[in-house]
PyMOL Python script that loads the backbone (N, CA, C, O; Angstrom):
from pymol import cmd

cmd.read_pdbstr("""\
ATOM      1  N   UNK A   1       1.037   2.643  20.904  1.00  0.00           N
ATOM      2  CA  UNK A   1       1.856   3.700  19.567  1.00  0.00           C
ATOM      3  C   UNK A   1       2.478   4.951  20.042  1.00  0.00           C
ATOM      4  O   UNK A   1       1.841   5.688  20.795  1.00  0.00           O
ATOM      5  N   UNK A   2       3.583   5.222  19.689  1.00  0.00           N
ATOM      6  CA  UNK A   2       4.044   6.686  19.842  1.00  0.00           C
ATOM      7  C   UNK A   2       3.288   7.355  18.461  1.00  0.00           C
ATOM      8  O   UNK A   2       2.875   6.926  17.384  1.00  0.00           O
ATOM      9  N   UNK A   3       3.384   9.040  19.355  1.00  0.00           N
ATOM     10  CA  UNK A   3       2.417   9.505  19.181  1.00  0.00           C
ATOM     11  C   UNK A   3       3.105  10.624  17.483  1.00  0.00           C
ATOM     12  O   UNK A   3       2.449  11.193  16.610  1.00  0.00           O
ATOM     13  N   UNK A   4       4.865  10.483  17.712  1.00  0.00           N
ATOM     14  CA  UNK A   4       5.148  11.395  17.183  1.00  0.00           C
ATOM     15  C   UNK A   4       4.853  10.132  15.051  1.00  0.00           C
ATOM     16  O   UNK A   4       4.642  10.425  13.874  1.00  0.00           O
ATOM     17  N   UNK A   5       5.033   8.987  15.786  1.00  0.00           N
ATOM     18  CA  UNK A   5       4.325   8.462  14.261  1.00  0.00           C
ATOM     19  C   UNK A   5       3.349   8.537  14.266  1.00  0.00           C
ATOM     20  O   UNK A   5       2.904   8.391  13.128  1.00  0.00           O
ATOM     21  N   UNK A   6       2.596   8.711  15.005  1.00  0.00           N
ATOM     22  CA  UNK A   6       1.311   8.784  14.153  1.00  0.00           C
ATOM     23  C   UNK A   6       0.710  10.027  13.915  1.00  0.00           C
ATOM     24  O   UNK A   6      -0.462  10.219  13.590  1.00  0.00           O
ATOM     25  N   UNK A   7       2.025  11.266  14.188  1.00  0.00           N
ATOM     26  CA  UNK A   7       1.640  12.545  13.442  1.00  0.00           C
ATOM     27  C   UNK A   7       1.968  12.519  12.173  1.00  0.00           C
ATOM     28  O   UNK A   7       1.366  12.937  11.184  1.00  0.00           O
ATOM     29  N   UNK A   8       3.353  11.791  12.336  1.00  0.00           N
ATOM     30  CA  UNK A   8       4.145  11.938  11.030  1.00  0.00           C
ATOM     31  C   UNK A   8       3.239  10.532   9.604  1.00  0.00           C
ATOM     32  O   UNK A   8       3.427  10.862   8.433  1.00  0.00           O
ATOM     33  N   UNK A   9       2.545   9.425   9.782  1.00  0.00           N
ATOM     34  CA  UNK A   9       1.598   8.784   9.098  1.00  0.00           C
ATOM     35  C   UNK A   9       0.599  10.023   8.805  1.00  0.00           C
ATOM     36  O   UNK A   9       0.570  10.872   7.914  1.00  0.00           O
ATOM     37  N   UNK A  10      -0.080   9.804   9.759  1.00  0.00           N
ATOM     38  CA  UNK A  10      -1.066  10.927   9.021  1.00  0.00           C
ATOM     39  C   UNK A  10      -1.149  11.688   8.361  1.00  0.00           C
ATOM     40  O   UNK A  10      -2.021  11.798   7.499  1.00  0.00           O
ATOM     41  N   UNK A  11       0.144  12.764   8.685  1.00  0.00           N
ATOM     42  CA  UNK A  11       0.537  14.141   7.705  1.00  0.00           C
ATOM     43  C   UNK A  11       1.187  13.375   5.817  1.00  0.00           C
ATOM     44  O   UNK A  11       0.699  13.686   4.730  1.00  0.00           O
ATOM     45  N   UNK A  12       2.568  12.199   6.104  1.00  0.00           N
ATOM     46  CA  UNK A  12       2.033  11.027   5.120  1.00  0.00           C
ATOM     47  C   UNK A  12       0.779  10.670   4.077  1.00  0.00           C
ATOM     48  O   UNK A  12       0.782  10.487   2.860  1.00  0.00           O
ATOM     49  N   UNK A  13      -0.146  10.652   4.930  1.00  0.00           N
ATOM     50  CA  UNK A  13      -1.957  10.139   3.945  1.00  0.00           C
ATOM     51  C   UNK A  13      -2.330  11.098   3.980  1.00  0.00           C
ATOM     52  O   UNK A  13      -2.952  11.244   2.928  1.00  0.00           O
ATOM     53  N   UNK A  14      -2.453  13.083   5.269  1.00  0.00           N
ATOM     54  CA  UNK A  14      -2.766  13.703   4.022  1.00  0.00           C
ATOM     55  C   UNK A  14      -2.369  14.581   2.594  1.00  0.00           C
ATOM     56  O   UNK A  14      -3.093  15.132   1.765  1.00  0.00           O
ATOM     57  N   UNK A  15      -0.599  14.423   2.721  1.00  0.00           N
ATOM     58  CA  UNK A  15      -0.206  14.973   1.432  1.00  0.00           C
ATOM     59  C   UNK A  15      -0.475  13.552   0.011  1.00  0.00           C
ATOM     60  O   UNK A  15      -0.725  13.693  -1.186  1.00  0.00           O
ATOM     61  N   UNK A  16      -0.256  12.125   0.952  1.00  0.00           N
ATOM     62  CA  UNK A  16      -0.418  11.777  -0.812  1.00  0.00           C
ATOM     63  C   UNK A  16      -2.093  11.544  -1.077  1.00  0.00           C
ATOM     64  O   UNK A  16      -2.126  11.686  -2.299  1.00  0.00           O
ATOM     65  N   UNK A  17      -3.195  11.330  -0.750  1.00  0.00           N
ATOM     66  CA  UNK A  17      -4.266  11.731  -1.066  1.00  0.00           C
ATOM     67  C   UNK A  17      -4.177  13.427  -1.681  1.00  0.00           C
ATOM     68  O   UNK A  17      -4.638  13.452  -2.822  1.00  0.00           O
ATOM     69  N   UNK A  18      -3.802  14.527  -1.306  1.00  0.00           N
ATOM     70  CA  UNK A  18      -3.915  15.853  -2.018  1.00  0.00           C
ATOM     71  C   UNK A  18      -2.989  15.592  -3.830  1.00  0.00           C
ATOM     72  O   UNK A  18      -3.332  16.238  -4.820  1.00  0.00           O
ATOM     73  N   UNK A  19      -1.538  14.253  -3.854  1.00  0.00           N
ATOM     74  CA  UNK A  19      -1.325  14.570  -4.743  1.00  0.00           C
ATOM     75  C   UNK A  19      -2.121  13.202  -5.467  1.00  0.00           C
ATOM     76  O   UNK A  19      -2.677  13.440  -6.539  1.00  0.00           O
ATOM     77  N   UNK A  20      -2.168  12.365  -5.152  1.00  0.00           N
ATOM     78  CA  UNK A  20      -3.454  11.665  -5.855  1.00  0.00           C
ATOM     79  C   UNK A  20      -4.859  12.412  -6.649  1.00  0.00           C
ATOM     80  O   UNK A  20      -5.591  12.221  -7.620  1.00  0.00           O
ATOM     81  N   UNK A  21      -4.681  13.309  -5.598  1.00  0.00           N
ATOM     82  CA  UNK A  21      -6.523  13.748  -6.047  1.00  0.00           C
ATOM     83  C   UNK A  21      -5.600  15.296  -7.321  1.00  0.00           C
ATOM     84  O   UNK A  21      -6.217  15.525  -8.362  1.00  0.00           O
ATOM     85  N   UNK A  22      -4.533  15.967  -7.116  1.00  0.00           N
ATOM     86  CA  UNK A  22      -4.415  16.749  -7.898  1.00  0.00           C
ATOM     87  C   UNK A  22      -3.761  15.800  -9.685  1.00  0.00           C
ATOM     88  O   UNK A  22      -3.899  16.037 -10.885  1.00  0.00           O
ATOM     89  N   UNK A  23      -3.128  14.823  -8.929  1.00  0.00           N
ATOM     90  CA  UNK A  23      -2.264  14.054 -10.178  1.00  0.00           C
ATOM     91  C   UNK A  23      -3.530  13.212 -10.878  1.00  0.00           C
ATOM     92  O   UNK A  23      -3.324  12.004 -11.001  1.00  0.00           O
ATOM     93  N   UNK A  24      -4.181  13.468 -11.115  1.00  0.00           N
ATOM     94  CA  UNK A  24      -5.679  12.408 -10.779  1.00  0.00           C
ATOM     95  C   UNK A  24      -6.124  12.289 -13.058  1.00  0.00           C
ATOM     96  O   UNK A  24      -6.322  11.312 -13.780  1.00  0.00           O
ATOM     97  N   UNK A  25      -6.090  13.899 -13.377  1.00  0.00           N
ATOM     98  CA  UNK A  25      -5.745  13.307 -14.335  1.00  0.00           C
ATOM     99  C   UNK A  25      -7.143  14.225 -14.920  1.00  0.00           C
ATOM    100  O   UNK A  25      -7.925  14.592 -14.043  1.00  0.00           O
ATOM    101  N   UNK A  26      -7.496  14.630 -16.489  1.00  0.00           N
ATOM    102  CA  UNK A  26      -8.691  15.006 -16.991  1.00  0.00           C
ATOM    103  C   UNK A  26     -10.183  14.870 -16.242  1.00  0.00           C
ATOM    104  O   UNK A  26     -11.093  15.590 -15.830  1.00  0.00           O
ATOM    105  N   UNK A  27      -9.729  13.123 -16.370  1.00  0.00           N
ATOM    106  CA  UNK A  27     -11.406  12.898 -15.646  1.00  0.00           C
ATOM    107  C   UNK A  27     -11.385  13.100 -14.730  1.00  0.00           C
ATOM    108  O   UNK A  27     -12.586  13.369 -14.699  1.00  0.00           O
ATOM    109  N   UNK A  28     -10.882  13.359 -13.099  1.00  0.00           N
ATOM    110  CA  UNK A  28     -11.100  13.872 -11.820  1.00  0.00           C
ATOM    111  C   UNK A  28     -11.326  12.553 -11.107  1.00  0.00           C
ATOM    112  O   UNK A  28     -11.861  12.530  -9.999  1.00  0.00           O
ATOM    113  N   UNK A  29     -10.909  11.413 -11.755  1.00  0.00           N
ATOM    114  CA  UNK A  29     -11.023  10.761 -10.714  1.00  0.00           C
ATOM    115  C   UNK A  29      -9.818  10.085  -9.798  1.00  0.00           C
ATOM    116  O   UNK A  29      -8.853   9.671 -10.441  1.00  0.00           O
ATOM    117  N   UNK A  30      -9.787   9.960  -8.594  1.00  0.00           N
ATOM    118  CA  UNK A  30      -9.179   9.877  -8.008  1.00  0.00           C
ATOM    119  C   UNK A  30      -7.849   8.379  -7.921  1.00  0.00           C
ATOM    120  O   UNK A  30      -8.063   7.179  -7.747  1.00  0.00           O
ATOM    121  N   UNK A  31      -6.559   9.107  -8.121  1.00  0.00           N
ATOM    122  CA  UNK A  31      -5.717   8.099  -8.619  1.00  0.00           C
ATOM    123  C   UNK A  31      -5.473   6.875  -7.414  1.00  0.00           C
ATOM    124  O   UNK A  31      -4.735   7.185  -6.479  1.00  0.00           O
ATOM    125  N   UNK A  32      -5.805   6.123  -7.420  1.00  0.00           N
ATOM    126  CA  UNK A  32      -5.495   5.544  -5.882  1.00  0.00           C
ATOM    127  C   UNK A  32      -4.373   5.088  -6.156  1.00  0.00           C
ATOM    128  O   UNK A  32      -3.610   5.647  -5.369  1.00  0.00           O
ATOM    129  N   UNK A  33      -3.741   4.337  -6.864  1.00  0.00           N
ATOM    130  CA  UNK A  33      -2.187   3.300  -7.151  1.00  0.00           C
ATOM    131  C   UNK A  33      -1.383   4.574  -6.608  1.00  0.00           C
ATOM    132  O   UNK A  33      -1.093   4.611  -5.412  1.00  0.00           O
ATOM    133  N   UNK A  34      -1.080   5.436  -7.316  1.00  0.00           N
ATOM    134  CA  UNK A  34      -0.711   6.514  -7.296  1.00  0.00           C
ATOM    135  C   UNK A  34      -0.556   7.527  -5.410  1.00  0.00           C
ATOM    136  O   UNK A  34       0.352   8.087  -4.795  1.00  0.00           O
ATOM    137  N   UNK A  35      -1.630   7.325  -5.243  1.00  0.00           N
ATOM    138  CA  UNK A  35      -1.889   7.765  -3.261  1.00  0.00           C
ATOM    139  C   UNK A  35      -1.356   6.402  -2.588  1.00  0.00           C
ATOM    140  O   UNK A  35      -0.744   6.379  -1.520  1.00  0.00           O
ATOM    141  N   UNK A  36      -1.695   5.203  -3.407  1.00  0.00           N
ATOM    142  CA  UNK A  36      -1.627   4.173  -2.554  1.00  0.00           C
ATOM    143  C   UNK A  36       0.273   3.950  -2.768  1.00  0.00           C
ATOM    144  O   UNK A  36       1.345   4.079  -2.177  1.00  0.00           O
ATOM    145  N   UNK A  37       0.062   3.807  -3.211  1.00  0.00           N
ATOM    146  CA  UNK A  37       2.091   3.629  -3.648  1.00  0.00           C
ATOM    147  C   UNK A  37       3.060   4.549  -2.526  1.00  0.00           C
ATOM    148  O   UNK A  37       3.872   4.181  -1.678  1.00  0.00           O
ATOM    149  N   UNK A  38       2.426   6.332  -3.068  1.00  0.00           N
ATOM    150  CA  UNK A  38       3.001   7.281  -1.861  1.00  0.00           C
ATOM    151  C   UNK A  38       3.444   6.796  -0.278  1.00  0.00           C
ATOM    152  O   UNK A  38       4.518   6.536   0.263  1.00  0.00           O
ATOM    153  N   UNK A  39       1.697   6.829   0.254  1.00  0.00           N
ATOM    154  CA  UNK A  39       1.677   6.060   1.329  1.00  0.00           C
ATOM    155  C   UNK A  39       2.188   4.908   1.512  1.00  0.00           C
ATOM    156  O   UNK A  39       2.273   4.560   2.690  1.00  0.00           O
ATOM    157  N   UNK A  40       2.575   4.165   0.692  1.00  0.00           N
ATOM    158  CA  UNK A  40       2.916   3.068   1.082  1.00  0.00           C
ATOM    159  C   UNK A  40       4.538   3.514   1.132  1.00  0.00           C
ATOM    160  O   UNK A  40       5.113   3.237   2.185  1.00  0.00           O
ATOM    161  N   UNK A  41       5.330   4.186   0.078  1.00  0.00           N
ATOM    162  CA  UNK A  41       6.979   4.935   0.481  1.00  0.00           C
ATOM    163  C   UNK A  41       7.091   5.777   1.651  1.00  0.00           C
ATOM    164  O   UNK A  41       8.073   6.313   2.165  1.00  0.00           O
ATOM    165  N   UNK A  42       6.027   5.773   1.917  1.00  0.00           N
ATOM    166  CA  UNK A  42       6.560   6.641   3.804  1.00  0.00           C
ATOM    167  C   UNK A  42       5.941   5.934   4.564  1.00  0.00           C
ATOM    168  O   UNK A  42       6.559   6.172   5.602  1.00  0.00           O
ATOM    169  N   UNK A  43       5.162   5.222   4.840  1.00  0.00           N
ATOM    170  CA  UNK A  43       5.088   3.809   5.416  1.00  0.00           C
ATOM    171  C   UNK A  43       5.738   2.289   5.550  1.00  0.00           C
ATOM    172  O   UNK A  43       5.342   1.318   6.194  1.00  0.00           O
ATOM    173  N   UNK A  44       7.082   2.492   4.550  1.00  0.00           N
ATOM    174  CA  UNK A  44       8.912   1.567   4.678  1.00  0.00           C
ATOM    175  C   UNK A  44       8.803   1.882   5.024  1.00  0.00           C
ATOM    176  O   UNK A  44       8.048   1.542   5.934  1.00  0.00           O
ATOM    177  N   UNK A  45       9.387   3.233   4.965  1.00  0.00           N
ATOM    178  CA  UNK A  45      10.692   4.038   5.262  1.00  0.00           C
ATOM    179  C   UNK A  45      10.397   5.487   6.904  1.00  0.00           C
ATOM    180  O   UNK A  45      10.901   6.559   7.241  1.00  0.00           O
ATOM    181  N   UNK A  46       9.340   4.588   7.390  1.00  0.00           N
ATOM    182  CA  UNK A  46       9.106   5.298   8.936  1.00  0.00           C
ATOM    183  C   UNK A  46       9.080   3.782   9.775  1.00  0.00           C
ATOM    184  O   UNK A  46       9.373   3.548  10.948  1.00  0.00           O
ATOM    185  N   UNK A  47       8.698   3.032   8.893  1.00  0.00           N
ATOM    186  CA  UNK A  47       8.916   1.895   9.718  1.00  0.00           C
ATOM    187  C   UNK A  47      10.702   1.888   9.789  1.00  0.00           C
ATOM    188  O   UNK A  47      11.453   2.110  10.739  1.00  0.00           O
ATOM    189  N   UNK A  48      10.878   1.668   8.902  1.00  0.00           N
ATOM    190  CA  UNK A  48      12.849   1.628   8.939  1.00  0.00           C
ATOM    191  C   UNK A  48      13.382   2.300   9.462  1.00  0.00           C
ATOM    192  O   UNK A  48      14.517   1.824   9.466  1.00  0.00           O
ATOM    193  N   UNK A  49      13.401   3.355  10.080  1.00  0.00           N
ATOM    194  CA  UNK A  49      13.525   4.921  10.450  1.00  0.00           C
ATOM    195  C   UNK A  49      13.100   4.112  12.431  1.00  0.00           C
ATOM    196  O   UNK A  49      14.062   4.069  13.198  1.00  0.00           O
ATOM    197  N   UNK A  50      11.818   3.631  12.914  1.00  0.00           N
ATOM    198  CA  UNK A  50      11.855   2.676  13.569  1.00  0.00           C
ATOM    199  C   UNK A  50      12.838   2.175  14.220  1.00  0.00           C
ATOM    200  O   UNK A  50      13.385   2.496  15.275  1.00  0.00           O
ATOM    201  N   UNK A  51      13.076   0.998  13.157  1.00  0.00           N
ATOM    202  CA  UNK A  51      13.260  -0.062  13.449  1.00  0.00           C
ATOM    203  C   UNK A  51      15.258   0.140  13.979  1.00  0.00           C
ATOM    204  O   UNK A  51      16.001  -0.116  14.927  1.00  0.00           O
ATOM    205  N   UNK A  52      15.286   0.527  13.112  1.00  0.00           N
ATOM    206  CA  UNK A  52      17.537   1.509  13.002  1.00  0.00           C
ATOM    207  C   UNK A  52      17.350   2.447  14.854  1.00  0.00           C
ATOM    208  O   UNK A  52      18.271   2.209  15.635  1.00  0.00           O
ATOM    209  N   UNK A  53      16.415   3.221  15.266  1.00  0.00           N
ATOM    210  CA  UNK A  53      16.418   3.675  15.686  1.00  0.00           C
ATOM    211  C   UNK A  53      16.009   2.855  17.454  1.00  0.00           C
ATOM    212  O   UNK A  53      16.420   3.213  18.558  1.00  0.00           O
ATOM    213  N   UNK A  54      15.034   1.646  17.081  1.00  0.00           N
ATOM    214  CA  UNK A  54      15.124   0.840  18.167  1.00  0.00           C
ATOM    215  C   UNK A  54      16.063   0.139  18.127  1.00  0.00           C
ATOM    216  O   UNK A  54      16.404   0.043  19.306  1.00  0.00           O
ATOM    217  N   UNK A  55      17.029  -0.691  17.267  1.00  0.00           N
ATOM    218  CA  UNK A  55      18.179  -1.169  17.517  1.00  0.00           C
ATOM    219  C   UNK A  55      19.668  -0.670  17.800  1.00  0.00           C
ATOM    220  O   UNK A  55      20.574  -1.376  18.244  1.00  0.00           O
ATOM    221  N   UNK A  56      19.758   0.809  17.428  1.00  0.00           N
ATOM    222  CA  UNK A  56      20.215   1.850  17.824  1.00  0.00           C
ATOM    223  C   UNK A  56      20.177   1.873  19.775  1.00  0.00           C
ATOM    224  O   UNK A  56      21.060   1.900  20.631  1.00  0.00           O
ATOM    225  N   UNK A  57      18.804   1.848  19.807  1.00  0.00           N
ATOM    226  CA  UNK A  57      18.939   2.730  21.765  1.00  0.00           C
ATOM    227  C   UNK A  57      19.398   0.756  21.922  1.00  0.00           C
ATOM    228  O   UNK A  57      20.242   0.874  22.812  1.00  0.00           O
ATOM    229  N   UNK A  58      19.364  -0.378  21.705  1.00  0.00           N
ATOM    230  CA  UNK A  58      19.423  -1.763  22.760  1.00  0.00           C
ATOM    231  C   UNK A  58      20.616  -2.330  22.148  1.00  0.00           C
ATOM    232  O   UNK A  58      20.797  -3.524  22.385  1.00  0.00           O
ATOM    233  N   UNK A  59      21.874  -1.460  21.066  1.00  0.00           N
ATOM    234  CA  UNK A  59      23.001  -1.842  21.338  1.00  0.00           C
ATOM    235  C   UNK A  59      23.729  -0.750  22.360  1.00  0.00           C
ATOM    236  O   UNK A  59      24.789  -0.970  22.944  1.00  0.00           O
ATOM    237  N   UNK A  60      22.623   0.978  22.498  1.00  0.00           N
ATOM    238  CA  UNK A  60      23.865   1.097  23.528  1.00  0.00           C
ATOM    239  C   UNK A  60      23.503   0.831  24.527  1.00  0.00           C
ATOM    240  O   UNK A  60      24.305   1.104  25.420  1.00  0.00           O
ATOM    241  N   UNK A  61      22.402   0.293  24.901  1.00  0.00           N
ATOM    242  CA  UNK A  61      22.024  -0.146  26.181  1.00  0.00           C
ATOM    243  C   UNK A  61      22.799  -1.392  26.498  1.00  0.00           C
ATOM    244  O   UNK A  61      22.990  -1.596  27.697  1.00  0.00           O
ATOM    245  N   UNK A  62      23.222  -2.154  25.747  1.00  0.00           N
ATOM    246  CA  UNK A  62      24.165  -3.374  26.007  1.00  0.00           C
ATOM    247  C   UNK A  62      25.643  -3.561  25.655  1.00  0.00           C
ATOM    248  O   UNK A  62      26.360  -4.510  25.340  1.00  0.00           O
ATOM    249  N   UNK A  63      25.803  -2.081  25.869  1.00  0.00           N
ATOM    250  CA  UNK A  63      27.520  -2.416  25.561  1.00  0.00           C
ATOM    251  C   UNK A  63      27.562  -1.447  27.666  1.00  0.00           C
ATOM    252  O   UNK A  63      28.309  -1.481  28.644  1.00  0.00           O
ATOM    253  N   UNK A  64      26.331  -0.805  27.296  1.00  0.00           N
ATOM    254  CA  UNK A  64      26.780  -0.108  29.253  1.00  0.00           C
ATOM    255  C   UNK A  64      26.736  -1.133  30.276  1.00  0.00           C
ATOM    256  O   UNK A  64      27.207  -1.113  31.413  1.00  0.00           O
ATOM    257  N   UNK A  65      26.204  -1.871  29.775  1.00  0.00           N
ATOM    258  CA  UNK A  65      26.286  -4.148  30.969  1.00  0.00           C
ATOM    259  C   UNK A  65      27.865  -4.411  31.742  1.00  0.00           C
ATOM    260  O   UNK A  65      28.083  -5.453  32.361  1.00  0.00           O
TER     261      UNK A  65
END
""", "prot")
cmd.dss("prot")
cmd.show_as("cartoon", "prot")
cmd.util.cbc("prot")
cmd.orient("prot")
């Protein structure tokens, strides 16, 4: 697994947890839906970035043949 991807997703997980805790409201219950939604959004973005990067690498490699 890519070390940069793991570090990026770890950072997003910590940020999503912090936002979920800070915006939990007056009852101070952790907002799982908000934190999970933010992390899912970050995960989709990172996977799309990885797919685009791999697609560019394949197209540049095949054009050299």
